[in-house]
N, CA, C and O atoms as a DFTB+ gen file, in Angstrom:
412 C
 N C O
     1  1      -9.981      -3.487       6.871
     2  2     -10.371      -2.086       6.801
     3  2     -11.732      -1.928       7.475
     4  3     -12.645      -2.719       7.240
     5  1     -11.857      -0.929       8.291
     6  2     -13.121      -0.677       8.977
     7  2     -14.155      -0.181       7.969
     8  3     -13.854       0.637       7.099
     9  1     -15.360      -0.684       8.104
    10  2     -16.423      -0.313       7.163
    11  2     -16.800       1.159       7.297
    12  3     -17.266       1.775       6.339
    13  1     -16.598       1.723       8.489
    14  2     -17.022       3.099       8.728
    15  2     -16.125       4.126       8.021
    16  3     -16.509       5.287       7.874
    17  1     -14.958       3.708       7.592
    18  2     -14.041       4.632       6.934
    19  2     -13.905       4.295       5.460
    20  3     -13.704       3.136       5.097
    21  1     -14.014       5.295       4.621
    22  2     -13.819       5.080       3.194
    23  2     -12.322       5.131       2.889
    24  3     -11.524       5.597       3.703
    25  1     -11.961       4.648       1.716
    26  2     -10.565       4.684       1.279
    27  2     -10.047       6.119       1.308
    28  3      -8.936       6.376       1.772
    29  1     -10.857       7.051       0.813
    30  2     -10.462       8.466       0.776
    31  2     -10.190       9.005       2.181
    32  3      -9.261       9.787       2.379
    33  1     -10.999       8.586       3.152
    34  2     -10.796       9.039       4.536
    35  2      -9.520       8.447       5.128
    36  3      -8.779       9.128       5.838
    37  1      -9.274       7.186       4.833
    38  2      -8.097       6.505       5.382
    39  2      -6.811       7.163       4.892
    40  3      -5.895       7.393       5.682
    41  1      -6.734       7.469       3.586
    42  2      -5.483       8.022       3.053
    43  2      -5.287       9.502       3.395
    44  3      -4.212      10.051       3.152
    45  1      -6.308      10.152       3.953
    46  2      -6.175      11.562       4.345
    47  2      -5.425      11.729       5.660
    48  3      -5.007      12.836       5.999
    49  1      -5.252      10.648       6.396
    50  2      -4.660      10.731       7.725
    51  2      -3.187      11.078       7.737
    52  3      -2.496      11.016       6.720
    53  1      -2.733      11.442       8.913
    54  2      -1.331      11.770       9.163
    55  2      -0.467      10.510       9.035
    56  3       0.673      10.572       8.573
    57  1      -1.024       9.373       9.450
    58  2      -0.295       8.103       9.383
    59  2      -0.143       7.680       7.916
    60  3      -1.126       7.645       7.175
    61  1       1.083       7.360       7.501
    62  2       1.264       6.897       6.120
    63  2       0.450       5.623       5.856
    64  3       0.324       4.763       6.728
    65  1      -0.088       5.521       4.667
    66  2      -0.866       4.346       4.268
    67  2      -0.213       3.745       3.036
    68  3      -0.134       4.382       1.986
    69  1       0.257       2.507       3.175
    70  2       0.869       1.791       2.061
    71  2      -0.190       0.881       1.457
    72  3      -0.712      -0.014       2.122
    73  1      -0.499       1.122       0.190
    74  2      -1.531       0.342      -0.490
    75  2      -0.862      -0.607      -1.480
    76  3      -0.065      -0.200      -2.326
    77  1      -1.210      -1.876      -1.345
    78  2      -0.708      -2.915      -2.243
    79  2      -1.816      -3.252      -3.230
    80  3      -2.793      -3.910      -2.871
    81  1      -1.666      -2.804      -4.470
    82  2      -2.606      -3.180      -5.526
    83  2      -2.111      -4.516      -6.066
    84  3      -0.998      -4.606      -6.585
    85  1      -2.941      -5.560      -5.945
    86  2      -2.515      -6.904      -6.299
    87  2      -3.618      -7.657      -7.028
    88  3      -4.734      -7.161      -7.183
    89  1      -3.286      -8.862      -7.473
    90  2      -4.277      -9.760      -8.072
    91  2      -3.971     -11.181      -7.595
    92  3      -2.812     -11.544      -7.398
    93  1      -5.020     -11.972      -7.414
    94  2      -4.870     -13.348      -6.924
    95  2      -3.989     -14.190      -7.848
    96  3      -3.243     -15.046      -7.372
    97  1      -4.064     -13.962      -9.144
    98  2      -3.359     -14.780     -10.132
    99  2      -1.900     -14.376     -10.321
   100  3      -1.173     -15.029     -11.070
   101  1      -1.467     -13.323      -9.662
   102  2      -0.148     -12.716      -9.891
   103  2       0.941     -13.365      -9.026
   104  3       0.885     -13.310      -7.798
   105  1       1.927     -13.975      -9.682
   106  2       3.035     -14.619      -8.970
   107  2       3.839     -13.671      -8.096
   108  3       4.032     -13.957      -6.914
   109  1       4.319     -12.544      -8.638
   110  2       5.066     -11.598      -7.804
   111  2       4.243     -11.053      -6.621
   112  3       4.803     -10.700      -5.583
   113  1       2.915     -10.988      -6.784
   114  2       2.058     -10.534      -5.680
   115  2       2.133     -11.526      -4.522
   116  3       2.130     -11.136      -3.354
   117  1       2.199     -12.812      -4.861
   118  2       2.311     -13.854      -3.831
   119  2       3.650     -13.743      -3.107
   120  3       3.737     -14.031      -1.913
   121  1       4.684     -13.331      -3.818
   122  2       6.004     -13.112      -3.219
   123  2       5.953     -11.909      -2.280
   124  3       6.586     -11.910      -1.224
   125  1       5.206     -10.900      -2.664
   126  2       5.108      -9.642      -1.913
   127  2       4.333      -9.809      -0.602
   128  3       4.618      -9.125       0.381
   129  1       3.366     -10.707      -0.590
   130  2       2.465     -10.852       0.554
   131  2       3.173     -11.081       1.900
   132  3       2.896     -10.347       2.850
   133  1       4.078     -12.071       2.021
   134  2       4.758     -12.256       3.312
   135  2       5.675     -11.083       3.678
   136  3       5.866     -10.784       4.857
   137  1       6.240     -10.421       2.664
   138  2       7.086      -9.243       2.923
   139  2       6.230      -8.157       3.567
   140  3       6.643      -7.537       4.547
   141  1       5.036      -7.925       3.016
   142  2       4.135      -6.908       3.566
   143  2       3.659      -7.257       4.966
   144  3       3.558      -6.387       5.830
   145  1       3.364      -8.546       5.190
   146  2       2.917      -8.971       6.530
   147  2       3.991      -8.686       7.566
   148  3       3.710      -8.136       8.630
   149  1       5.218      -9.062       7.250
   150  2       6.335      -8.844       8.168
   151  2       6.563      -7.343       8.374
   152  3       6.796      -6.894       9.497
   153  1       6.497      -6.586       7.304
   154  2       6.666      -5.131       7.356
   155  2       5.602      -4.499       8.248
   156  3       5.922      -3.673       9.102
   157  1       4.332      -4.883       8.056
   158  2       3.228      -4.318       8.842
   159  2       3.393      -4.656      10.319
   160  3       3.159      -3.808      11.180
   161  1       3.791      -5.879      10.612
   162  2       3.999      -6.297      12.005
   163  2       5.123      -5.490      12.639
   164  3       5.000      -5.021      13.771
   165  1       6.210      -5.332      11.908
   166  2       7.375      -4.612      12.422
   167  2       7.075      -3.123      12.628
   168  3       7.514      -2.533      13.615
   169  1       6.337      -2.526      11.712
   170  2       6.072      -1.086      11.785
   171  2       4.954      -0.744      12.780
   172  3       4.897       0.377      13.284
   173  1       4.075      -1.698      13.060
   174  2       2.996      -1.459      14.015
   175  2       2.092      -0.321      13.581
   176  3       1.669      -0.263      12.427
   177  1       1.795       0.586      14.505
   178  2       0.852       1.679      14.202
   179  2       1.519       2.868      13.509
   180  3       0.895       3.916      13.349
   181  1       2.778       2.716      13.098
   182  2       3.466       3.803      12.393
   183  2       3.062       3.872      10.923
   184  3       3.320       4.869      10.250
   185  1       2.433       2.817      10.431
   186  2       1.978       2.788       9.041
   187  2       0.767       1.872       8.954
   188  3       0.635       0.925       9.730
   189  1      -0.106       2.159       8.013
   190  2      -1.251       1.297       7.737
   191  2      -1.009       0.620       6.404
   192  3      -0.613       1.272       5.438
   193  1      -1.242      -0.675       6.341
   194  2      -1.060      -1.406       5.092
   195  2      -2.423      -1.905       4.620
   196  3      -3.127      -2.604       5.350
   197  1      -2.782      -1.541       3.402
   198  2      -4.043      -1.993       2.800
   199  2      -3.730      -2.781       1.540
   200  3      -2.790      -2.468       0.810
   201  1      -4.535      -3.812       1.298
   202  2      -4.393      -4.585       0.070
   203  2      -5.654      -4.387      -0.748
   204  3      -6.764      -4.529      -0.237
   205  1      -5.480      -4.060      -2.019
   206  2      -6.631      -3.866      -2.907
   207  2      -6.475      -4.796      -4.102
   208  3      -5.518      -4.693      -4.869
   209  1      -7.427      -5.699      -4.244
   210  2      -7.449      -6.634      -5.364
   211  2      -7.972      -5.881      -6.592
   212  3      -9.122      -5.444      -6.611
   213  1      -7.125      -5.732      -7.613
   214  2      -7.502      -4.934      -8.790
   215  2      -8.644      -5.568      -9.582
   216  3      -9.376      -4.867     -10.280
   217  1      -8.798      -6.882      -9.477
   218  2      -9.898      -7.547     -10.181
   219  2     -11.240      -7.291      -9.498
   220  3     -12.276      -7.225     -10.160
   221  1     -11.217      -7.147      -8.176
   222  2     -12.452      -6.891      -7.419
   223  2     -12.740      -5.395      -7.289
   224  3     -13.875      -5.001      -7.017
   225  1     -11.726      -4.572      -7.481
   226  2     -11.870      -3.113      -7.347
   227  2     -11.277      -2.397      -8.559
   228  3     -10.323      -1.632      -8.417
   229  1     -11.831      -2.636      -9.750
   230  2     -11.250      -2.018     -10.949
   231  2     -11.299      -0.491     -10.925
   232  3     -10.437       0.160     -11.516
   233  1     -12.283       0.085     -10.257
   234  2     -12.382       1.554     -10.199
   235  2     -11.186       2.145      -9.448
   236  3     -10.631       3.162      -9.863
   237  1     -10.792       1.511      -8.350
   238  2      -9.635       1.995      -7.576
   239  2      -8.364       1.865      -8.409
   240  3      -7.533       2.773      -8.431
   241  1      -8.220       0.737      -9.089
   242  2      -7.039       0.529      -9.931
   243  2      -6.991       1.566     -11.048
   244  3      -5.929       2.104     -11.361
   245  1      -8.131       1.839     -11.636
   246  2      -8.194       2.823     -12.720
   247  2      -7.926       4.236     -12.201
   248  3      -7.238       5.020     -12.855
   249  1      -8.462       4.555     -11.041
   250  2      -8.294       5.891     -10.460
   251  2      -6.816       6.224     -10.237
   252  3      -6.405       7.376     -10.378
   253  1      -6.026       5.210      -9.889
   254  2      -4.599       5.439      -9.627
   255  2      -3.714       4.939     -10.766
   256  3      -2.502       4.798     -10.610
   257  1      -4.343       4.673     -11.919
   258  2      -3.625       4.277     -13.132
   259  2      -2.689       3.090     -12.885
   260  3      -1.527       3.103     -13.292
   261  1      -3.208       2.089     -12.227
   262  2      -2.423       0.883     -11.969
   263  2      -2.374       0.063     -13.258
   264  3      -3.402      -0.410     -13.742
   265  1      -1.184      -0.097     -13.802
   266  2      -1.005      -0.812     -15.068
   267  2      -0.557      -2.244     -14.841
   268  3      -0.916      -3.141     -15.605
   269  1       0.229      -2.462     -13.789
   270  2       0.743      -3.794     -13.492
   271  2       0.667      -4.060     -12.007
   272  3       0.604      -3.136     -11.196
   273  1       0.674      -5.331     -11.661
   274  2       0.645      -5.706     -10.246
   275  2       1.854      -6.585      -9.936
   276  3       2.304      -7.326     -10.809
   277  1       2.387      -6.525      -8.725
   278  2       1.942      -5.624      -7.670
   279  2       2.436      -4.194      -7.907
   280  3       3.521      -3.979      -8.447
   281  1       1.625      -3.236      -7.498
   282  2       2.047      -1.846      -7.447
   283  2       1.789      -1.365      -6.032
   284  3       0.682      -1.495      -5.510
   285  1       2.820      -0.810      -5.418
   286  2       2.709      -0.279      -4.062
   287  2       2.639       1.234      -4.153
   288  3       3.408       1.865      -4.878
   289  1       1.701       1.807      -3.405
   290  2       1.510       3.258      -3.410
   291  2       1.447       3.726      -1.963
   292  3       0.729       3.150      -1.146
   293  1       2.200       4.771      -1.654
   294  2       2.198       5.329      -0.303
   295  2       1.462       6.664      -0.314
   296  3       1.782       7.569      -1.085
   297  1       0.474       6.757       0.557
   298  2      -0.293       7.992       0.721
   299  2      -0.050       8.558       2.110
   300  3       0.179       7.816       3.066
   301  1      -0.102       9.865       2.209
   302  2      -0.080      10.538       3.510
   303  2      -0.772      11.880       3.343
   304  3      -0.516      12.602       2.379
   305  1      -1.640      12.209       4.272
   306  2      -2.415      13.442       4.221
   307  2      -3.140      13.597       2.882
   308  3      -3.261      14.702       2.354
   309  1      -3.616      12.476       2.344
   310  2      -4.376      12.498       1.110
   311  2      -3.547      12.639      -0.151
   312  3      -4.094      12.703      -1.252
   313  1      -2.236      12.688       0.000
   314  2      -1.363      12.869      -1.160
   315  2      -0.592      11.598      -1.484
   316  3      -0.165      10.868      -0.590
   317  1      -0.422      11.346      -2.770
   318  2       0.394      10.224      -3.205
   319  2       1.855      10.644      -3.044
   320  3       2.307      11.593      -3.683
   321  1       2.582       9.938      -2.195
   322  2       3.968      10.310      -1.881
   323  2       4.994       9.477      -2.633
   324  3       6.100       9.944      -2.907
   325  1       4.622       8.227      -2.972
   326  2       5.583       7.313      -3.578
   327  2       4.824       6.170      -4.223
   328  3       3.763       5.778      -3.736
   329  1       5.350       5.631      -5.309
   330  2       4.767       4.420      -5.896
   331  2       5.841       3.641      -6.622
   332  3       6.790       4.209      -7.162
   333  1       5.674       2.334      -6.626
   334  2       6.607       1.476      -7.342
   335  2       5.912       0.168      -7.685
   336  3       5.162      -0.385      -6.881
   337  1       6.173      -0.310      -8.883
   338  2       5.630      -1.598      -9.309
   339  2       6.677      -2.678      -9.118
   340  3       7.879      -2.415      -9.149
   341  1       6.197      -3.904      -8.918
   342  2       7.092      -5.039      -8.730
   343  2       7.308      -5.335      -7.258
   344  3       6.771      -4.658      -6.383
   345  1       8.100      -6.353      -7.007
   346  2       8.381      -6.763      -5.631
   347  2       9.359      -5.772      -5.005
   348  3      10.391      -5.443      -5.589
   349  1       9.016      -5.306      -3.815
   350  2       9.861      -4.356      -3.081
   351  2      10.258      -5.021      -1.764
   352  3       9.405      -5.554      -1.054
   353  1      11.533      -4.989      -1.443
   354  2      12.010      -5.624      -0.215
   355  2      11.627      -4.798       1.012
   356  3      11.433      -3.585       0.933
   357  1      11.526      -5.486       2.138
   358  2      11.085      -4.866       3.396
   359  2      11.962      -3.673       3.778
   360  3      11.451      -2.643       4.217
   361  1      13.271      -3.808       3.613
   362  2      14.197      -2.725       3.983
   363  2      13.872      -1.450       3.196
   364  3      13.878      -0.352       3.753
   365  1      13.591      -1.603       1.904
   366  2      13.258      -0.434       1.079
   367  2      11.929       0.175       1.524
   368  3      11.789       1.398       1.560
   369  1      10.963      -0.662       1.860
   370  2       9.672      -0.152       2.342
   371  2       9.865       0.659       3.618
   372  3       9.271       1.724       3.781
   373  1      10.704       0.146       4.524
   374  2      10.980       0.864       5.778
   375  2      11.583       2.234       5.486
   376  3      11.171       3.238       6.067
   377  1      12.555       2.269       4.588
   378  2      13.216       3.534       4.249
   379  2      12.229       4.539       3.667
   380  3      12.254       5.719       4.019
   381  1      11.360       4.067       2.775
   382  2      10.376       4.950       2.139
   383  2       9.413       5.514       3.181
   384  3       9.176       6.721       3.224
   385  1       8.861       4.641       4.019
   386  2       7.887       5.091       5.022
   387  2       8.547       6.023       6.035
   388  3       7.971       7.047       6.400
   389  1       9.741       5.680       6.487
   390  2      10.428       6.523       7.471
   391  2      10.755       7.898       6.919
   392  3      10.813       8.873       7.668
   393  1      10.970       7.983       5.610
   394  2      11.267       9.272       4.984
   395  2      10.073      10.235       5.090
   396  3      10.254      11.442       5.248
   397  1       8.867       9.691       5.001
   398  2       7.679      10.537       5.000
   399  2       6.980      10.628       6.352
   400  3       6.170      11.527       6.578
   401  1       7.290       9.705       7.238
   402  2       6.585       9.631       8.503
   403  2       6.895      10.832       9.389
   404  3       8.042      11.274       9.468
   405  1       5.881      11.350      10.046
   406  2       6.086      12.453      10.988
   407  2       6.667      11.880      12.274
   408  3       6.242      10.819      12.733
   409  1       7.615      12.563      12.841
   410  2       8.217      12.071      14.096
   411  2       7.504      12.601      15.307
   412  3       7.883      12.285      16.435
């Protein structure tokens, strides 16, 4: 993430932003990591993927009421469009992002 942009500025954009709230100690988060990497590579500039460690950023986790990890949250134009906890497969992530993405 670029230092010049705040989280609030990033999620206000037209480009969908998928945020992965995770923790280092979380087993399912480790499963999610390669799925997200592959997803981000495949989607390119059509989506932004951010990872937020809930232990290092408790305020962000609290602000979005993150109860369990991993929790994936999709933002677009500053609005929360979708969220789901647990491991999500790449195909489902593609479908979710494509549903909200501007053509």
